[in-house]
N, C-alpha and C positions, 0 to 999 in steps of 0.2 A: 407726354410732358412730365418731367419730374420736378416737384416742388419741395422746398425745405420750409417747414412752418415752425414758428416759435411763439410761445406765449409765456410770459413771466408775470406772476402776480405776487404782491407782497402785502401783508396785513400786520397791524398791531392788535393783538388779542388781549382783552382785559379780563375775560372770564373764560373758563373751559367752554368751547364753542363747537357744536357738531357741524360738519360740512358734508355736502354731497356735491361732487365735482363731475363735470362732463367735458373732459379735456383730452381724451384719447380717441383719435380717428380709428374707425374699424375698416378692415378690408372688405370689399364687396364687388359688385358687378362693375362699378365705375371708378373705383380707386383701390390701389394696393399699397399697403403700408410696408415699405422696404425696411425701415429701422425707426426706432424711437428711443428717446430718453425722457425719464419722468423722475424728477428729483424734488423731494419735499424736505425742507429744513425747518425745525429740527427733525431728527429721525423719530417717527412715531408710527404706531400701528395703523395700517391702511387695509381695507378690504374692497373688493370689486364685485359688482353685480351687473346684470343686463336688465334694463328696464322693459316696460311693456312695448316699447317701440324699437327694441333691438340696440339701443344706445349703451355704450360702455360707461358705467358710472363708478366713481370711487368714493368711499366713505371714510371719514376720519374724525377724531375728536381733537381739536387744536388746543393745546395748553396755553395759558397766559404767556404773553411775550411776542416775539417776532416770528411770523410764519411766512415762509417763502415757498412758492410753487413754480417750478421751472419745467416746461415741457418743450420738446423739440422732436419733429418727425420728418422723415423723407418719404414722400408719397408719390407714386406714379398714378397719373390721372389720364383720362381720354383727352385727345387734342382739342375737343370742343364740347360745349354743353349739349345735352340731349334735346334736340328740336325736331318737330315733326309737322310742318305746315300741311294743312289739309287732313291731319289725323282725325279719325272718327271718334265721336262720342261713344263711350262704352255703356251699354244699357245696364241698369242696376243689377238685374238678375245674373249678369255675366261678370260682375266684378269679383275679384278674389276676396275671400273672407277678410283678410287682413287690411283691405282697403276701405271697408265699409265705415269704419269709425271716422274717416276723413270726410264723410258726407254731412256730419251732424254739426249743429251749432256748438261752439265752445266758448270758454270764458271771454276771450278777446276777439272772437269772430262770430258776431251775432247774425249769422247768415239768414235767419228768418225775416230780417228787416230789409233785405237788399234785392229781392227779386225784381221789383219794378225798375230799379236803376240798372240792374244787370241786363234785363231785356232791352232796355233803351240803348245801352252801350254796345250790345252785340247784335243789334238789328241788321239783318242782311248777311250775317256771317254764317258760314257752314258750321253746323253744330259740332262741338268738340274742340280741337286744338285752336282753330281760328277764333273761336269765341274767347278763349283764354288770352290769345295774343292781342285781341281788341281790348280786353280788360287791362292787360299790362300797359298797352299804349295809352289808354285813357288815364290811368293813374299817373303815368310819367308826365303827361301834359296838363292834368287838372290839379294834381296835388304837389305842393312844393316839397322837395326833398331837402331835409336839413341834415347836416353832418353831425351835429350835436343836439341833444335834447335831454329830457328827464330820464333818469335811470329807471323810472317806473314804466312798465309797458302801458300802451294806450290802445284801447279797443278800436275796432273798425268803425263803429258809430262815431266815436270821438274824432277820429281822423277825418271822416267825411265832413263833420261839422266844422272843424277848425282849418281844414284844407292844407295841412302840412304835417310832416312827421319824419322820423328817422327811418332807416331801412327796415327795422322790425315793424314799425307802424304801417308802412306802405304794404308790407307783406300781409299783415292782418287784413287790410282792406281787400287785397287781391284774393286772399283765401275765402273771405266771406262772400264776395261776389261770385266766385266759382261755385262754392257750395250751394248758393241760392239757385243755381242752374242745374243742380244734381251732378256736378263735376267734382270728384274728390280732389281735395287740395290739402297740402301739409306745409308746415313751417320747417325751414332748414336753417341751421346755424353752423358757421364754420369760418373758413378763411377764403379770401378772394385775392388772387394775384392781380396786381395792377390797381387795387383799390387806393384811392387818394382822398384824405389821408388814411394811412394804414390803421386798421383796427379789426376786431372780430366783426363778422358781417352776418346779415340775415337775408334770406330770399325765400321763394316758395316754389313748390313743384305741384303740378296738376297731373292727374291720371287720365290720359287720353291715348287712343291708339294702342291700348294694352301695355302702356309703359308710363313711367314717371318722366315728365318733361320739365325742364328748368325755366323759370321766369324770374326776372329781377327788375322791377319797375324803377329801382333807384339808379340803375346804370343805363346810359344811353346806347351802349354797344356791348354785346356779350361776346362777340367774336374775339378770340385771343385771350379772353379771361380764363383763369384757372380756378376752379372751385374745389376746396377740400372740405368734406362734411365732417362735423363733430357730432351733430345730433339731429334727429327728426322728431316732430311732434305735432299735436293739433294746433298749438299756438305757442306763444312765448312762455307760458306757464310750464310747458313740458321740456323746454330746451335751454334753460339757464345754464351757463357754463359753470356757475357755482351757485349753490343755495346754502345759506347758513341759517342757523336756528338759535333764537335767543336775542339779546340786544344787538341792534344793527351794527354790522361791520362792513366797512368799505375799503377797497384797495388803496394803500398809500402809494403804490407804484403799479403800473400796468404797461407792459411792453409787448407789442405784437409785430411780427415780421414774417413776410412771405417772399422767398427768393426762388427764381427759376434756375435750376441747375443745368449746366452744360454736361455733355456726355462724360467728359473726363472727370467731372466732380462726383459722378454717381457712385 
C-alpha cells in the first residue's frame, strides 16, 4: 500500500521561540519513504538530529510573526499491521537491549499500579500476544473513546479513573497494563489511513513473539487501516510532533490528510 500523508501547521509567534519538531517519517522494516517535502516559511535555519528512540527531529528558532510548517510524504507500507495471535511472551533475559526501557514505568504510564487489573483482564489467556489482545479489547469496551479532548496528555491512572480518553490516553492505559505484566510496550504517533475525522493519531505496540506488534484500542477494526509512523517513545512526552519552549504557542491552523495512492499515481 502506498499512502500520501500531509500535515500543515501555522502559528503566530510573539517572541523568538525555540521549536523541536517530529514531522519526518523514517524508512524502516515496515515503511519506506519514497519522497517527501518539508517547507518552513519564513526561511530560517533548521538542524536535524536523531533522538534516543531513533526518531528524526528538527530544531529551529522561530522569529516573531507568522510561521508555517508544511510537510508531505509518499510512503510504502505493508498491506496490514503486524499481528501475531498466539505469539509467545519473550522472557526478560532474552529481550534485545533496546527494548528494555519499554518495561519501566514512565511519566504517563504508571505501570506499577496496574498489575492486579492486568491479571484480571488477561485471566485464562496464553501469555504474550493474547494477553495484549485481551487488554486492547478490554479498553475498547470499558473506556469511552473521545475524538476530541484536552491538549494536555492524561496518564493511565487518570484514564482508568475517568473512564474516557482520546487515542493518546487509551494508548497510555494499554501500555501501562502491558508493562505491569513485563511485556514491553511503546507509544506510536503518526498517521492512520481511514481515520475519521482525520487527524494525527496515537496507538501502541507491544513486543511479543520477538517482534513489535500493533494495537489500537481506539479503532474497532484494524484490517485495511494503513499506519505511517512519525515517532516512537515511552509515552506522549517522547513523541510530541512539536515541542515549543517559552510562552505557550498553539497552532492557528492544523490540516492533516492521508490518501491511498493508486499505482499510476505512484
